C-alpha positions in Angstrom: 0.0 0.0 0.0 1.4 3.4 -0.9 0.6 7.0 -1.1 3.4 9.4 -2.1 6.1 7.3 -0.6 8.2 6.6 -3.7 11.5 6.2 -1.9 10.0 4.0 0.8 8.2 1.8 -1.7 11.5 1.2 -3.6 13.3 0.2 -0.4 10.4 -2.1 0.6 10.4 -3.8 -2.7 14.2 -4.3 -2.7 14.0 -5.9 0.8 11.3 -8.2 -0.6 13.5 -9.1 -3.6 16.3 -10.0 -1.1 14.2 -11.8 1.5 10.9 -12.7 -0.1 11.9 -16.1 -1.4 10.2 -15.5 -4.8 6.8 -14.8 -3.3 4.2 -13.0 -5.3 4.3 -9.2 -4.6 1.4 -6.8 -5.2 1.4 -3.1 -4.7 -1.7 -1.0 -4.4 -1.0 2.7 -5.1 -3.5 5.2 -3.7 -3.2 7.7 -6.5 0.2 9.0 -5.6 1.4 12.1 -7.4 5.2 11.6 -6.7 5.8 8.9 -9.4 5.4 5.9 -7.1 3.3 3.9 -9.6 5.7 4.7 -12.5 8.6 3.6 -10.4 7.0 0.3 -9.6 5.9 -0.4 -13.2 9.3 0.5 -14.7 11.8 -0.5 -11.9 10.1 -3.6 -10.6 8.5 -5.4 -13.6 8.0 -8.6 -11.5 5.7 -6.7 -9.1 1.9 -6.5 -9.8 0.6 -3.0 -9.6 -2.9 -1.9 -8.8 -3.5 1.8 -9.4 -6.3 3.5 -7.5 -7.9 6.6 -9.1 -8.2 8.3 -5.7 -6.6 8.1 -2.3 -8.9 5.6 -0.7 -7.1 5.5 2.7 -5.4 2.6 4.3 -8.4 0.3 4.9 -10.0 0.6 1.5 -6.6 0.3 -0.2 -5.9 -2.9 1.8 -9.2 -4.3 0.8 -8.2 -4.0 -2.9 -5.1 -6.0 -2.1 -7.1 -8.6 -0.1 -9.4 -9.1 -3.1 -6.6 -9.3 -5.6 -4.8 -12.0 -3.7 -7.6 -14.5 -3.2 -7.5 -17.3 -2.2 -4.0 -17.0 -0.6 -2.9 -16.0 2.9 -1.1 -12.8 2.6 1.4 -10.5 4.4 0.0 -7.0 4.4 2.7 -4.4 4.5 2.8 -0.6 4.7 5.0 1.2 2.2 7.4 2.3 4.9 8.7 -1.1 6.0 11.5 -3.3 5.1 11.5 -7.1 5.8 14.6 -8.8 7.2 16.2 -12.2 6.5 14.0 -15.0 7.8 11.0 -12.8 8.8 8.6 -14.1 6.2 9.5 -17.7 7.0 9.0 -17.1 10.7 5.5 -15.6 10.1 4.6 -18.6 7.9 5.6 -20.9 10.7 3.6 -18.9 13.2 0.5 -19.2 11.2 1.0 -22.9 10.8 1.7 -23.3 14.5 -1.4 -21.5 15.7 -4.3 -22.7 13.5 -6.8 -20.3 15.1 -4.5 -17.3 14.5 -6.3 -14.9 12.2 -3.3 -12.6 12.1 0.3 -12.7 13.3 2.3 -9.5 13.7 6.1 -9.4 13.7 8.6 -7.6 15.9 8.7 -4.0 14.6 12.0 -2.0 14.9 12.9 1.5 13.9 15.7 2.3 11.5 18.0 2.6 14.6 17.1 -1.0 15.6 15.1 0.0 18.6 11.9 -2.0 19.4 8.6 -0.3 18.5 5.4 -0.8 20.4 3.3 -2.9 18.1 1.2 -5.2 20.2 -1.7 -4.0 22.4 -4.6 -4.9 24.6 -8.1 -3.6 23.8 -9.0 -0.2 25.5 -10.3 -0.4 29.0 -11.5 2.3 31.4 -9.4 0.7 34.2 -6.1 0.9 32.3 -7.0 4.4 31.0 -7.5 5.5 34.6 -4.1 4.2 35.7 -2.3 5.7 32.7 -3.9 9.2 32.7 -3.5 9.6 36.5 0.2 8.7 36.1 -0.2 6.0 38.8 0.6 3.2 36.3 4.2 4.0 36.9 4.0 2.7 40.5 2.7 -0.7 39.3 5.0 -3.5 38.8 6.9 -4.1 35.6 5.1 -7.4 35.1 1.7 -5.7 35.5 2.6 -3.1 32.9 4.0 -5.8 30.6 0.8 -7.9 30.8 -1.3 -4.9 29.7 1.2 -4.1 27.0 1.4 -0.4 28.1 3.6 2.1 26.3 7.0 2.0 27.8 6.5 -1.6 29.0 8.4 -4.5 27.5 6.9 -6.1 24.4 6.7 -9.9 24.2 10.0 -11.6 23.6 8.4 -15.0 22.9 5.4 -15.8 20.6 2.4 -14.5 22.5 -1.3 -14.1 22.1 -2.4 -10.4 22.2 -5.5 -8.4 21.5 -4.4 -6.5 18.4 -1.3 -5.7 16.4 -0.3 -2.7 14.4 -1.2 -2.8 10.7 2.2 -1.8 9.5 2.9 -5.5 9.0 0.2 -8.2 9.4 0.3 -11.9 8.2 -3.4 -12.6 7.6 -5.0 -16.0 7.3 -7.4 -16.2 4.3 -9.9 -18.4 6.1 -10.2 -15.7 8.8 -10.6 -13.0 6.2 -13.4 -14.9 4.5 -15.2 -15.3 7.8 -14.5 -11.9 9.4 -14.7 -9.9 6.3 -12.3 -7.2 5.0 -11.2 -4.1 6.8 -13.8 -1.5 7.4 -13.3 1.0 4.5 -15.0 3.8 6.4 -11.8 4.1 8.5 -9.8 6.4 6.3 -6.6 5.9 8.4 -5.8 4.5 11.9 -7.8 2.0 14.1 -8.7 -0.2 11.1 -6.2 -2.7 12.5 -7.7 -2.4 16.0 -11.2 -2.8 14.5 -10.4 -5.8 12.4 -8.6 -7.6 15.2 -11.5 -6.9 17.5 -14.0 -8.4 15.0 -11.7 -11.4 14.5 -11.6 -12.0 18.3 -15.3 -11.7 18.5 -15.6 -14.4 15.8 -13.4 -16.8 17.9 -10.1 -16.2 16.1 -6.8 -15.3 17.8 -4.2 -12.6 17.3 -0.5 -13.4 17.9 2.8 -11.6 17.8 5.9 -13.4 16.6 9.1 -11.6 17.8 11.4 -13.9 15.8 10.2 -12.2 12.7 11.7 -8.7 12.4 10.4 -5.9 10.2 11.9 -2.5 10.1 9.3 0.3 10.2 10.0 3.9 9.2 7.1 5.3 11.2 4.0 6.1 9.1 5.4 8.4 6.3 2.0 8.6 4.6 0.3 9.6 7.8 2.9 12.3 8.4 2.2 13.7 4.9 -1.5 13.6 5.4 -1.8 15.0 8.9 1.6 16.4 9.9 1.7 17.3 13.6 -2.0 16.3 13.9 -1.2 12.5 13.6 -1.9 11.8 17.3 -5.3 13.6 17.0 -6.1 11.7 13.8 -5.4 8.4 15.6 -7.7 9.5 18.5 -10.4 10.4 16.0 -10.5 6.9 14.6 -10.0 5.3 18.0 -13.1 7.0 19.5 -15.0 6.1 16.4 -14.1 2.5 17.1 -15.0 2.7 20.8 -18.4 4.3 20.1 -19.2 1.4 17.8 -18.0 -1.3 20.1 -18.5 0.1 23.6 -21.3 2.7 23.2 -21.6 6.5 23.6 -21.5 6.6 27.4 -18.4 4.4 27.7 -16.6 6.5 25.0 -17.5 9.7 26.8 -15.9 8.3 30.0 -12.8 7.2 28.0 -12.7 10.6 26.3 -12.8 12.4 29.6 -10.0 10.3 31.1 -7.8 10.9 28.1 -8.6 14.6 28.0 -7.7 15.0 31.7 -4.4 13.1 31.2 -3.5 15.1 28.0 -4.4 18.4 29.7 -2.3 17.7 32.8 0.7 16.6 30.8 0.5 19.6 28.5 0.3 22.1 31.4 3.1 20.3 33.2 5.3 20.5 30.1 4.5 24.2 29.7 5.4 24.9 33.3 8.7 23.0 32.8 9.4 25.1 29.7 8.8 28.3 31.6 10.8 27.4 34.7 13.7 25.6 32.9 13.6 26.1 29.1 15.2 23.2 27.3 14.8 21.2 24.1 13.2 18.4 26.1 10.6 20.7 27.6 9.8 22.3 24.2 9.4 18.8 22.7 7.0 17.7 25.4 4.8 20.8 24.8 4.7 20.0 21.1 4.1 16.3 21.7 1.0 17.0 23.8 -0.4 20.0 21.9 -2.3 17.9 19.3 -4.0 15.9 22.1 -5.1 19.1 23.7 -6.4 20.6 20.5 -8.4 17.4 19.8 -9.9 17.0 23.2 -10.5 20.7 24.1 -10.9 22.5 20.8 -12.8 19.8 18.9 -10.1 19.5 16.2 -11.0 16.6 13.7 -8.0 16.1 11.4 -9.4 13.2 9.5 -12.7 15.0 8.7 -10.6 18.0 7.6 -8.4 15.8 5.4 -11.3 14.0 3.8 -13.1 17.3 3.1 
C-alpha cells in the first residue's frame, strides 16, 4: 500500500526481492502524485501494480489487495517497512503453529534497531484511569507488561495479544473470509484495531511473533496527510471504534479520562518550559499539543483531510 512514498516503496520492494523467497508481490498505489506507480511499473517489472484513481485511505486500499490475492494467505505491509532475513518464513511458521490465528504481527523495529510498540490490549477504562493519572508507573513491571502499556516491554516470545499494528500483518485467508475485509470507512488509523476486535469476536486469535523482524520507518503517509496532527487523527479513529463497540457513554468516559491526562501533561510541560527552558521541555509541549487541540478544541484532522 502506498501514497506518495516513492523512496520507501522502492526500499520495501528491494527488501522483498532479497528476503521474499520469490513470493508474489502486489502493490496498491493510492493515486500517488510523486511517481510511485511509475517507479513500480518501470523499476520492478515482476511486481503486480494496482492503481487507484483516488486516495482511498489505508483500509479501503488494503481491501483491494485482499481481493486481488484470493485465495491465498497474505502479508499486508505498509510502504514504509523493510523485511529482514527470515522474517517471512517465521511468520509462515507462526500461522502454521497457531491454526486459530487470524493474524500474526512481527517484531517492529525502527531504523536505529530500537523496538517499536506494536502489540496492544483492547482499550479499558481501568487501564485508562491508571495511565492518565500517572499512577501506572508505580505498578510492577510485570503488571505493565501484561497490559502491553507504552514503555512496558513487548513480548520476547510468541504471544497471544488483542491487536497488532497494521504496518505488517500476516493474515489468514480463512479468517478474512469469515470476518470480512477491513472497514473501509476508517480512512486511516484504528482499522487494524477494529479488524482484530472483529476477528476476536468471531473466535479467532491474534499473535505476535518476535522472531520475525520488520523495520518500520514510522508512518510516512500519515505524516504527509496530517503532519503534527497525527496523534489527533489516531484519536479520532479510535473514538469512532469505541463508540461502535462500547457505546456512547463508555466512550464519553474514556474521552474524559484521556482529556484529563493530556491536559495535565500539556500544562506540566509548559510549566517546565517556563521554569527551565530546554529542548526536552519544548518537545514535550509539542508532543501533547495535538492531544489538547483534539480534546478541548474539537479538532478533527481526518474529517478535515477528507473534506
